[in-house]
N, C-alpha and C positions, 0 to 999 in steps of 0.2 A: 773650492777644492771639496770643502766639505758636501757641498751639493751633489757634486761627480761622485763623491764615495757613495752617497746615500743612494744614488740610483743604479750603480754598480751592484749594491747590496740586494737592491729591490728586483733588479733585473734576474741576479744570480738565486734570490727566493722564489721567484716565479718558476726560473726554469725546474728548479728542484721540485716543485709542486706539480709541473706538469705530467711526468711520468705516474705521478700517483694518481691523477686524475683520469688519467688514458688507461692505467690498471683498473682503476674502479668503473669506469664505463664499459671496459671489455669484461670485467666479471660480471656486471649487471647483464649484457647482453647474452653471455654464457647462461647464466640464471634462468633467463627469459626462454633460452633455447632448449634448454633442459626441461622447464616446466610445460612449454608449449609440447613437447614430444610426449611428456606424460599424458599430457591432457588429452592430445590426440591418439593415444594408446589405452586411454580409459575405457574398458569395454561397459563399466558398469553405467557409464553415463549414456550409451548407447540403450542400454536395459531399461533405463529410467525413462528415457523418449519414448520406447516402443511400447510399454505399460501404460504411459500417458496418453499416447494417440489413440490405443485400444479401448481406454476409458472416455475418451474425450468424443469417440466417433458415436456413443452412445445417447445423445441428446444434449440439452441446455440445463438440465435441471441441476443444482448446486452439489447432487452426491447421493449416494446410498441414504435411503431415511428421510431425503429431501424430495418432495414432488414439484416443488416451485422451481421457477426460474427468477434468480436473484440478479438484480443489474450490478450489486459491486463483486460478485462472484463472475459473473460473465464477463466482466471487464478486465480479469486477472488470467482468463484462459480462451479468449476470444481468438487471439493471434494462433493458437494450435487448434482450434476447433475448426479454423477454415482451411486448416491444411486435411482435415479428414473428413469435414462435412460440406455437402453442397453450398455455395456462398449463396444462393438464394434462400436456404433455409435460415441460414445466420441474418441476412437481410430481412426475412419475414420476423424473426425473434425479436430483433431491434426495433422494428416498425411499431411492435407491440406495447413497448414501453412509450410510445408517443401517443397510440391510441388511445392507452389508458389514463395517459396525461389528464389533470382536472382543469376545470376550466379558469382557476386561478394561478394556472403554471404550474404547480405542484407536480413533481415527479413521483412515480411509485418505488417501491422498493423490489417488488416482484409480482409474479402473476402465475395464476394455475389455470387449467381449464376448468371450467362450472364442475364437471363431475368428480375432479378431486378436491373442490373447496369443502373439506370436511371436518374444519376444527373450529366452527361456531365463532369466528371472528365478528361481532357487531359493527367493526368500522371498516369494514371492506371498501373496495374502489372499483366502481362501474363506470362504464362508458358505452353508449350506443355505437360507437365504432368499433368495439370489440365485443360483440354480443355472446360470444362464447367463452369468455374469460373473466377472471375476478383478480384486481389488483390486491395489494394490501402493503402495509408499509409499519415499519419499526419507527413510529415516530422522535424516539429518543435519539436517533442519528439525523446527521446532516450532511450526509453523502451521496445521497440517491441521485441527485440530479446531477451531480459532479462525475459519478460512476457512469451514468448513462452516456454523458459527453463524451468522456474518455472512451469508452467500449465503441462508440459510433466511431471516432476517429482512428481507432486502432482498425475498424473494419474499411474505413477510407484508404488509410494507410497502405494497407495489405492488397487490397483488391483494386484500388484505381477507381472504383466506383463512386463518382463525385455525385451522380445523377440522384443519390439518397438523399441528398442535401435539399434537394428540390420539389421531391414527392410531396405530394399534398396529403395530410392526414387530417381528414374533415375538411375545413377550410384553411387551414395553416400549413406552411410548409414545413418540413423538418427544420430548416435553418431558423424559421419564425418561432417554433416550438422551443429551441434551444435557447434562444432570448427571452422567452416566456419563463423558461425554468430559472435563469440567471435574476428574473425580475421578482420571480417568488423569495428567492433567498434573500435579494436586497431588500424585500419589502418584508418580511417574516422572520428571518435569520441575522439580520445586520445590526451590529450593535455601534451606533455612532460613536461613541465615547471612545471607543478602542480602535473603531475602525476595522473589525473582523467580525466574522461569523460565529455564531455559537450552536449549541444543542445542549441536550440534557447532560448531567455528569454521568460518564461511563469511563471505564479503566482502558486508557489508551484510546484504539480504534473500535472498540466495542460496542455492543448494542444491549447491554444490561446496566439498568440505573440501581442506586441502593435506595434505602429508605420506603421501598412500596414494594408490595407483592405482585403489581402491574409493572413489571421490569422492563417492559419494550415501549411502553407509552407515555406520553407528556401528560401528567396529573397534577393534582394539588400537592403531591410531594415532591414533584420535581425539583432540583436544584440547578439553574443554567449557567453554563459555563462555556470559555474559550478555550479550547486546546488547537494544537497544531497540525492534527489530521487532519480536522476538517477544512482549514484554512490552506492546507497546502495541497488537498485535492482540488480546492476551486483554483488554486494558481495552475496548477496542471490542466486542468478544464480549459482556462483561460490562453494558455500556451497553445493547446490542441485546437480551440477556435482561431487563434491567430494563425498557425498553420494552415487550417483550411481555409483561409481566406474570408472567415464570415464575422472576424472581430470588429468592433468598432474601437474609435479612439477612445470612448469613455471605458469600454472593458480592458483596454489596456493600461489607462490610468489607474483603473481598480487594480489590476495585477500589481502595478508597481507600489501603490499604497499598501495593499495587503503584507507584500514581502515586507517593507519598511515597519509596518507594525507587528509582525511577528516576532521580528528581530527586536524592537523595543520592548513588547510586552511579555513573550513568552522563551526567548533566548536568556538562561542564566549564566551569564559571564564568568561569574564567580566560581561556579559549579562547573562550567564548560559543558553544559546540558539543557534540554530544553524543560521548561517547566510543565509539569502537568496539567495545571488549570489555572485560569483565571477567572473567578467567581464573580457573576454579576448580581449576586445577593449572598444571602448566608452559605456558608460552607457546609456539606453534610459530613465531612470529615472529623473524625473525634479529636479534641483539644489535644490529647496524648500521642498522638501520631504526627510527624511531619511529613507531609506529603512532597514537599519541597524536594525532598531525598529521592522520592520515587524516579524510577528510570522509564521512559516508555520508548521501548524498543520499535515498535511498530511505527507510530507516528514519526520518529525519528529517522527511520528510512524512507518514507513518504516525503518528509522535510528535505532530505538530499534530494531524492527525485527532482522535487520542485526548485531546487537550485539555491536554497536557503542557508545552506552551510558551505565554508570556503574548504578546500582540498585538505588543507591542516587540520580543520575542526572536524572533518569525517574521520581523520586518523585518530584524532582524541576519542570521540564517540564510540568507535570500532572497538578501542582498548577497554573502554569502560565496558561497552556490553560484554566481552570476553569474561572480563574479571565478574560480571553479573553472574554470567554462566557457573563459572569456577565457586563462586560463594553460595550460589541457589542450588548447585548439584544436579541442576538440569541439563540437558542432553546438548542443546545448542543455540545458536543466537536467535532462535524462533521463541526463545522465552519472550513473554510479552511483556511482562514488567518485574520491575525489582528495587527495592523490597515489594513484598505483596502488601496489598491492604489486610488490617487485621480480623482476625475471625468473626464473623457476623456483620461486617460493614455491608455485603451484599447478602442477599437471601438465596436460599436454596444451596446448590452444589458449589456455588462461587462463594459459599461464606467460608469455606476452608481455603488454604494457601496451595496453590499451585494446581487449580483447579478450574478448567475453563479460560476464561479471559483474566482470572486472576492469577496469573503467574505461569499458565499453561505454555507449552511450548508448540508454537504455529509455524509449521513451514510457511504456510500462506503468507507469512510476512518474512521470515527469516529469508525465503528464498527472494524477495524483493530486496533486502538489503545487501544480499549476495551482488543481485544486479548492479546494485548501485556503488559496489566496492569494484567490480570490472569496469565500469563506465568511467569511474574515476582514478583508474589507472593503480587499483591496489589488488592486481589479479592473483598475486601469490596468496595473500590473506584471504580472498575470496574462495580459492579452491580448498584451502584447509579447512573453511568454516563450512563450507558446503557438504563436507565429506561426511559429517553424522546425518545429514538430511538425505543423501544419497544412500547410505547404507542402510537406513531403517526401510527405505522405500524396498531395497532389493532384498533385505531378508524377510519382510513382511509381504512382498510381491502384491504391493499396492500402496494406495494413498491415504493416510489418515488423516482427520480434520484436526486433530492436536495429542499431543503427547505428554503424559503425566511423570511424576519422577518416576527413574530407573527407564526411561523412554518405554513406558506403558503406552499402547496404541488406544485411543479414545476418539469419542463422538462416531463420526461418518467412516465407515471403512474405505469409502470411494470417493473422496473429497476432490471434486474438479479443481478448485482453486489450488490447492497443494501442486496437482500436477503440472496446471499451467504455468505457475511462476517458476518451477523446476526447468521445464521444457526451455523457456525464455533464457534462464541463466546457462543452460548447457548449449543454447544457440550462439550467447555472447561468448562462452569459453571458447567453442571452436570457432567463432570468426577472429577472435584475438590470436589464436594458436596457427591459423592457416599460412599467416606471411613471416613467421618467426623461423 
């Protein structure tokens, strides 16, 4: 008898909850429809796309003030460039990165024509396969090879041109050269103890090291460290290779171990955030500054892109980013890091707070966080968080490299990376909204 009564109570309870669940679902659908309509009718999104395509039709250099074609910049605007530039020109730009690849498999950062090489770098890269160009590299970074692989994958994905994979550059095909790049990283940048790749200490995804006047090149002052950005970029590159059908079993085994080790060494479960660095030797950070509290916005976004955080964790880190924006007073989630490194930790302009990569606000990475929010179902949050980035483009009628306190535009006034990531975000918004 008691069992029967209990079952009747359970059934009654579930029946009572059913209308609540149905109402919640209906409300959610209604909210989605309203948001979709708002997105479809948002003319500022169209204006940003129009401005971006106009800018990206002007070539592959990173932006005003930059004559160089950088692989990590190209990687973030190549999709949109393919809409406005002949595909053969994009193909040629990509192949130049492989032509300037070094005999040890090392990829370059970027290139210029020889007549544009005017900054006196005694560490320039040359190749008989590209006699009219000069390559260069900020060696504190460990993302050039992976950026090149990702850019190539985006080209193939959008154009369907798989023939580029078998193009011979010198005596090596592009596919073979991609594997040469991986071999270089494994030989020169892999730390066996942690099972992760490393580079110099930088702020998040940046290319400026502390303790040295030579801020972009590894030297006797360099402090080596593991960070999430470099490793997430490698994971994405390996996934791209797998999609292209050129990954080996060893490549995918490496991908699995990298993901495992990122979680083991770089995910701070107590703080529910990614750790800034794991140092391979002495830390350059002052003893009275707790770097473990520093939040790396850009690296976190790329970690999400690499599939390293759960959907629940994505919600948690996004809320943390919003709190950081509020506490810092900066304009958007493009905020690089928070809290910033102490005054004088970096040399030059970055010695101060909220300058360049020491807490500057970069659409270049904020836009990628917006993309990941959309991809993981947080469309409402994504739309709210992209608005400051959209609004400042419309106001300034252009794409600045980064923004300081008070939304002050800084750096390049026509930064193509910012344009590329925003167009991609807008396309994702449009795709989501069209069926709602």
